[in-house]
N, C-alpha and C positions, 0 to 999 in steps of 0.2 A: 503493501500500499504506500502511495506516494505522500508524504507530508507536506503540505504548503505552508509556509512561513510568510507572515504578513507583518510589516511593519506598524509600530503604533498609531500612526497617522491614518493607514488604512483600516485598521480596527476601529478606531474613533469613528471615522467616516461611515462605516458600516451600522455601528449601534446607534448613529445619528439618523440614518435612514429608517432602521427598525423602529425607533423611537416615535419618528415623525408619522409612520404610516401606522401605529398600534391604536386599534380602535378601542382599547380599554387603557385608563390610566393605572401605571404601575404605583399604586400607593398604598402603604399601611391602612389609610381610612377606608371605611366600606363605600362602595360604589353604589349610589342611588340607582335603581332600575325602576321608572314608572310601568306599572301595568295596569290595563284596562280592557274590557271586552265590549265592543261594539257589534259590527258586523264580522269583525277579525279580532284576534287576540294582538293587542297592540303593546309592543314594548319601546322604551325610549330610555337612553342615557347619554350621557356626555363623555366624549373620548378626552384624551390627554390634550388635544389642544382646545378644549371644551366646545367642541363642535357637536351639536346633537346627533345622535344616531338612532335611526328607526328601525325595528325588524317588525313585520307583520305575520303572522301563522294563522293556519286555521282555527277556528273557535274549538276551546275544550283541548287544545294540544298543549297542556301544561308540561307534562313530561319533557315533550321536544323543546319547550322554551327553556325550561331548567337546564336540560343538558347541552343546548345551545350556548347559554350564558356560561355555564360552568366552564366548559370547554375552552371559548374564546377569553374568559377573563382570567384563566389560569389561576396565579397566585392571589388574584383581588378578590378580596371579601365582597359579595354581593348583599345588597341591602334592599329587599322588595318592597315598593312603597304604591299603595293603592289607595283609592278614595271611598268614602260611603256617602250615599244620596241623603239629603238634607231631612227627607221625610223620616229617617230611622233616628234623628238626632234630636237632643234638646239643647238649646244655646241661651246663653245670657252675657251681655256686655255691661261690664262695671266701669263707670267712670269714677276715679277716686281722687281726692284733693291732695295725696302724698304720695311718695314712691315706696316701692314694696322690695323687700328683699325675697330670693327664692323660697325661703321657709314661710315668710309671711303671704307669699302667693299661694302655697300648698294651704295654709290655714285657712285663707279667705275662701278658696274652692270647696274645702270640706264644709265649711260654715254655710256657704250658699246651697250646696247641693243637699246636705241635710235639711235645710229649711225648705228649699223649693221644688226640688227634683219629684217628678210623681210615683218613683218607684222605689223599692226598697234598698236602702244605703248598700247593702252588702253585694247587690248585683249589678252595681253601676261600674263601667269603665268610663274614664273621663280623661281630658286633655285641657290644656290652657295656653294662650300666648299672652305675653305681658309686653308693654311698651309704654316709654314715657310719652307725654303729649306735649308738643310745643304750644303752650296757652300763654298768651300775654297777661292774661288775670292772674294766672297761678302756675309760674314755671315748675312748681313740684307736683303737677298733676300726672296721672298715670291711668292708662286703660287695661283691664284685664277681661279677657275673653274666655268663657269656660262653656266647652262642649262636652256634653254627656251622651252615653249611649247605653241601653240595656245590653249587658253581657251576652245573651243569647242571641239577640239580633246581631251584634259585632261577629261572634264566632259563626253565625249561620253565613253571613257575607264572606267572611274568609274562606270559609270550606269550599266554595266554588273555585279556588283558586289551587287546591291540592293536585299534585304533591309540592307545589310551590308553598314555602312558608312564609306569609306576610310578615314584614317586621314592622311595619308602619303603616297604619290605618289613619287617613287624614279626612277632615270634614271636606265635602267637594266644593263649598265656597271659597275655601282658602285657596285650595288646589287651583280652581279657575282664575282667582285673582293673581296668583304668582305667575300662572301662565300667560295671562293678558298683559301684565305688567312688564314681562320679559320681552313680548313682542311689540308694547306699545309705551316704552319707558317714558316718553314725554307726558303722556296722559296718567301717569300713576297717581298725582295729588290732584286731580281734576275732579271735584265733586260732581260735575255737571255731566259726566259720562254715563250711560247706560250701556254696561257689558251684556252682551247677548251670545248665547251659545245655544246650538241646535244640533243634534246628531239623530239617529232613527229611533231612538227611545224617549227623549225628553227634549224640552226647550226651556231654558232658564234667563231670566234676566236677573241683574245683580249690580248693587252699588254699595260700596264701603263707606258709610256716611260716618261722622265723629261720633254719634249716639248709638249706631247700630248698623250692623251689616244687613242691608236690605235685600231680599231675595224671595223671587217668586217663580214657581216650577209649574209646567204643565206638560201633558202628554201630547197636546195638539200641536201640529206644525204651523198653525195660523199665528204668525208673528205680531201681526197687527192686534190681534185681539189680545194677546199677551200684554203687549206695551199698554193698551187700553187699561187693563185690569189692574196693571201694575201703577199706572198714574192714579187710578182711582183709590188704591190701596194707601199708597204713600204721598201721592200730590207733589211729586218730585219737581225740580227745575232742571230739566234735560235739554242740554245744547247739542251733544255728540251721541251718536248710535253706533257701537263698534260691535259688529257681528262675525262669529266664528261659525261657519257651517261644515260639516262632513261631507266628504265627498258624495256625490249622487243626490245631494238634495238642493233643489233648483227650482222650487215655488216661487211664483213672482213675488217681489217685494213692493211694499208700498211706497208711492212716489211722494207721499206727505212727510218722510222722513229722509233725512240725508245721512245715507248709510256709509260707513266705512268698512268694507269687507276686508277681512283678514286672509290672507294665504293659509290654505288648509293642508300643505303638505306636511306639517307637523301634525300629530295628533295632540289636542290640547290638553286632555285629562292627562296621559301619562307624562307629557311636559311638565304640567304642574307638580306632578308627584315627583320626577326625577330633581326637579328643583327644592325639594323638601330640605329644610335644615341649612340652606346657601347663604344664611343671614341676610335675605331680603326681609321687608318690611312684613310680609305675609306669611313669614314661616311660623310654624308653631313653636314656642318657646322650649319644651321639653321633648317631645318626642311623639310616639303614638298611644293611642287610647289606652287605658291601664286599670287595673282594678283598683278602686280606691283604698283597700286595704293593703295594698303592696307599697314598698318603698321605692322610690325614684331613684335611679342612678345620676 
């Protein structure tokens, strides 16, 4: 067998080429892979150059998805992230006059859930996100969003992805907003934007207001009816209508609205899932839903 010797410069160049074309970042940190089912099993993650990569597989091909990602990612630990629809959750936003530590956030969540959540405390999984508020009247103000779900509902939702083990289960509102803000960063802090999402299963209108995250979900494909109902509920001041529609949805759009249509080459829900925990304003503070009797790491 002939042995080919390479000098250090050539070895370095080859390693750079390998790194450049690597689809998966070689990092000790977990790799977020967003996963969702619409008309296909959709996976999205970010490569070493922070470029989103997409894989679409037939529905219910969880074993193939897990084998494919494990083979491609090699030594990288995969963290599977998916979303839960709003109708399965309970949420509350608290505007507080002072800042909280992590321990105080936990205590506030426990107190609020025990007082207001309609199900038995020991059967709750919950999560929260916390952030200071830039308020002129009170620079110490902060915002605590609490989301809770019945443990049985969460486990039932997660089972559909077996044998893939879901590591993070996030609220769909936060997932969508993260993805929208990634695609339209210039509109992130604009309270006059109505974000609209439509796939083959659901149609959603959403706004993140200082006092609450306003959301309306319908199974109908009629966007005009959804917007009319949203305006009746919330009486918002809307100047921009940003719409993401999945492929093969092409029902006519009302000319009374000035639509901004987003490119749908990236699946929006897996995108928002893959962005989980990246430090964006909409990331959850601590992680996945969790039994309230467990200790967070």
